[in-house]
C-alpha positions in Angstrom: 168.1 115.5 130.1 167.9 117.2 126.7 167.3 120.8 125.6 164.1 121.9 123.8 166.2 122.2 120.6 167.4 118.6 120.9 163.8 117.5 121.6 162.5 119.3 118.5 165.2 117.7 116.4 164.4 114.2 117.9 160.6 114.6 117.2 161.2 115.8 113.7 163.5 112.7 113.1 160.7 110.4 114.2 161.9 109.7 117.7 160.0 109.8 121.0 160.8 112.2 123.8 159.6 112.9 127.3 158.0 116.4 127.6 156.8 118.4 130.5 153.1 119.6 130.7 151.1 121.5 133.2 149.5 118.2 134.3 151.8 115.3 134.1 155.0 114.4 132.1 154.2 113.0 128.6 155.6 111.0 125.8 155.6 112.9 122.5 156.1 112.0 118.8 155.3 113.2 115.4 151.5 112.5 114.9 152.0 112.2 111.1 154.7 109.5 111.4 153.0 106.1 112.0 156.3 104.6 113.1 156.7 107.3 115.9 153.1 106.7 116.9 153.6 102.9 117.1 156.8 103.6 119.1 154.8 105.5 121.7 152.5 102.6 122.1 155.4 100.2 122.4 157.3 102.3 125.0 154.2 102.7 127.2 152.8 99.3 126.6 149.5 101.0 125.8 146.6 98.8 124.7 146.0 99.3 121.0 142.3 100.3 121.5 143.3 103.4 123.5 144.0 106.4 121.3 146.7 109.0 121.8 146.0 112.7 122.2 147.2 115.7 120.4 148.9 118.6 122.1 149.2 122.0 120.3 150.8 125.3 121.1 147.6 127.2 120.3 144.1 126.6 118.8 145.3 127.6 115.3 147.5 124.6 115.1 144.4 122.4 115.2 142.8 123.9 112.1 141.7 121.1 109.8 142.9 118.4 112.3 139.6 118.5 114.3 136.2 120.0 113.9 135.6 122.6 116.7 132.0 123.8 117.0 130.9 126.8 119.0 130.9 124.8 122.3 134.5 123.6 121.7 135.6 127.1 120.9 133.9 128.5 123.9 135.6 125.9 126.2 139.0 126.5 124.5 138.6 130.3 125.0 137.7 129.8 128.7 140.3 127.1 129.7 143.2 127.0 127.2 146.0 127.1 127.7 145.2 124.7 130.6 144.3 121.2 131.8 141.2 120.6 129.7 141.2 118.0 127.0 138.5 118.1 124.3 137.3 115.1 122.4 136.3 116.5 119.0 135.4 114.9 115.6 138.4 114.4 113.3 138.8 117.1 110.6 139.7 116.8 107.0 143.5 116.7 107.5 144.6 113.1 108.4 147.4 112.1 110.7 148.6 108.7 112.0 146.2 109.3 115.0 143.5 108.4 115.6 144.4 104.9 114.5 140.7 104.1 114.3 137.6 106.0 115.1 136.3 109.4 114.2 137.4 111.5 117.2 140.6 112.9 118.5 141.4 114.3 122.0 143.2 117.7 121.8 144.7 120.1 124.3 146.7 123.3 124.5 148.7 122.8 127.7 149.4 125.6 130.1 153.2 125.1 130.1 155.2 127.8 128.4 158.3 125.7 127.8 156.2 123.0 126.1 154.3 125.5 124.0 157.6 126.9 122.8 158.6 123.4 121.7 155.2 122.9 120.0 155.6 126.1 118.1 158.6 124.5 116.5 157.3 121.0 116.0 153.6 121.6 115.4 151.2 119.4 117.3 152.5 116.2 118.8 150.9 112.8 119.5 151.1 112.3 123.3 150.2 110.2 126.3 151.4 110.3 129.8 155.0 109.2 130.4 154.6 106.0 132.3 154.0 102.3 131.7 150.4 101.5 131.2 148.7 100.9 134.5 151.4 102.8 136.6 150.8 106.3 138.0 152.0 109.2 135.8 155.3 110.9 136.4 155.3 114.4 137.9 159.0 115.1 137.3 161.3 114.7 134.3 163.7 112.4 136.4 160.8 110.0 137.3 159.6 109.9 133.7 163.0 109.3 132.3 163.7 106.6 134.9 160.5 104.9 134.1 161.0 105.0 130.3 164.6 103.9 130.6 166.6 104.1 127.4 163.6 103.8 125.2 163.2 107.6 124.5 165.5 110.0 122.9 165.6 112.0 126.1 163.6 114.1 128.5 163.0 117.8 128.7 163.0 119.0 132.3 160.3 121.6 132.7 160.1 121.4 136.5 157.6 119.5 138.5 154.0 119.1 137.1 150.9 119.0 139.2 150.7 115.2 138.9 146.9 115.5 138.1 145.8 114.4 134.6 143.6 116.8 132.6 139.9 117.0 132.7 138.4 115.3 129.6 135.1 116.3 128.0 133.6 114.5 125.0 132.2 117.0 122.6 131.3 114.4 119.9 128.1 113.5 121.8 125.2 115.7 122.8 125.0 116.6 125.5 128.8 116.7 126.0 129.9 114.5 128.8 132.8 114.5 131.2 134.9 111.4 130.6 137.5 112.1 133.3 137.4 114.6 136.2 140.6 116.5 136.8 141.8 120.0 137.7 138.7 121.6 136.1 135.5 120.5 138.0 132.4 119.6 135.9 130.6 122.6 137.5 133.1 125.0 136.0 132.3 123.5 132.5 128.5 123.8 132.8 128.2 127.5 131.6 129.9 126.5 128.3 128.0 123.2 127.5 
């Protein structure tokens, strides 16, 4: 296990770390560093056509990275920080993600320790901390065991819920739920 400070230094150095979230443990790296992004794909064994998501400490960190219309901002105000991921059009500032395509999935997680890390690093490229096709890890120990020596370390933020976030695609009209999670579709209806 590593400290938040060590994780921040590792991410800034282009390494990949395991981070806690309010949903499942994740892999995290610098989204502006293409080598770090490719390392996340290699560690996870993630198929190249599946994009990574972006985690931020608050909505202001997403300025310029994605375009958030009124619907996106209403959903963010209602459910962030929390287990809702929004698929939004890419903004004018470019990162190493998405690798292709014109949308980016973003989220402000409801995990205070992670948000303090994100305040230091800025947004991170992320995906769940598990090999592709294996269930996500709900503890730092399980994630670190699954990732072996391929990560710079894991930050222990306590157990997560083990349930992946709800995903809603806001790049299409009407918006559509891509994955049901902790926030049921009926709770999203007043905002879309």
